[in-house]
C-alpha positions in Angstrom: 1.1 -20.6 -1.4 -2.0 -18.9 -0.2 -2.0 -16.0 2.3 -3.4 -17.0 5.7 -4.7 -15.0 8.6 -5.4 -16.0 12.2 -8.7 -15.7 14.0 -8.9 -15.7 17.8 -12.2 -17.2 18.9 -13.2 -16.8 22.6 -15.6 -19.6 23.7 -17.7 -20.4 26.7 -16.8 -24.1 27.0 -13.8 -26.1 25.8 -15.9 -29.0 24.6 -16.9 -27.0 21.6 -13.4 -26.2 20.5 -13.1 -29.2 18.2 -16.2 -28.2 16.3 -14.3 -25.2 15.0 -12.1 -27.4 12.8 -14.5 -27.1 9.8 -13.9 -23.4 9.6 -10.1 -23.6 9.3 -6.9 -25.1 10.9 -7.0 -25.1 14.7 -3.5 -24.1 15.7 -3.8 -23.7 19.5 -6.4 -24.2 22.2 -5.9 -22.3 25.5 -7.6 -24.2 28.3 -7.0 -21.6 31.0 -8.3 -18.5 29.0 -10.7 -20.5 26.8 -9.8 -19.3 23.4 -8.9 -21.0 20.1 -6.4 -19.8 17.5 -7.7 -20.7 14.1 -6.0 -20.1 10.7 -7.9 -19.8 7.4 -7.4 -18.3 3.9 -7.5 -14.5 3.8 -10.0 -14.4 1.0 -12.4 -16.5 3.1 -11.8 -14.6 6.4 -15.0 -12.5 6.4 -17.2 -15.4 5.6 -15.6 -17.6 8.3 -15.8 -14.8 10.9 -19.5 -14.2 10.4 -20.3 -17.9 10.5 -18.3 -18.4 13.7 -19.9 -15.4 15.4 -23.3 -16.9 14.9 -22.5 -20.0 16.9 -24.1 -20.1 20.3 -21.0 -21.0 22.3 -18.8 -18.2 20.9 -18.2 -15.0 23.0 -16.1 -13.0 20.6 -14.0 -13.3 17.4 -10.9 -11.2 16.8 -8.8 -11.0 13.6 -5.1 -11.2 13.8 -3.3 -8.1 12.5 0.0 -9.8 11.8 -0.3 -9.9 8.0 -0.7 -6.1 8.0 2.3 -5.3 10.3 5.8 -4.6 9.0 8.0 -7.5 10.1 11.2 -6.3 8.5 13.2 -4.4 11.0 16.0 -1.9 10.2 19.2 -2.3 12.1 20.1 0.8 14.1 23.6 2.2 14.0 25.8 0.7 16.7 27.3 3.0 19.3 30.9 4.2 18.5 32.1 3.3 22.0 30.8 -0.3 21.8 32.2 -0.7 18.3 35.6 0.3 19.6 35.4 -2.2 22.5 34.5 -5.0 20.1 37.6 -4.4 17.9 40.0 -4.4 20.9 39.4 -8.1 21.5 40.4 -9.1 18.0 
């Protein structure tokens, strides 16, 4: 499975949103805020971003930082008072 990354593309008009399909998979189109969430392969992200920025109907292109964030969370120790309360019911 290839690594993918999201691009958020802000556009001027919604009628151009479908033309972004050739640059990647369109995941979501916001009609109110006029942006498109687009997913493409991480090795092609720079090329796709420069091509999309050159389009006349595009305001801005922002990369998603999700692949670079730590998504594994450590469980904190439970409170001793709460642990005692839970054991009473058993």
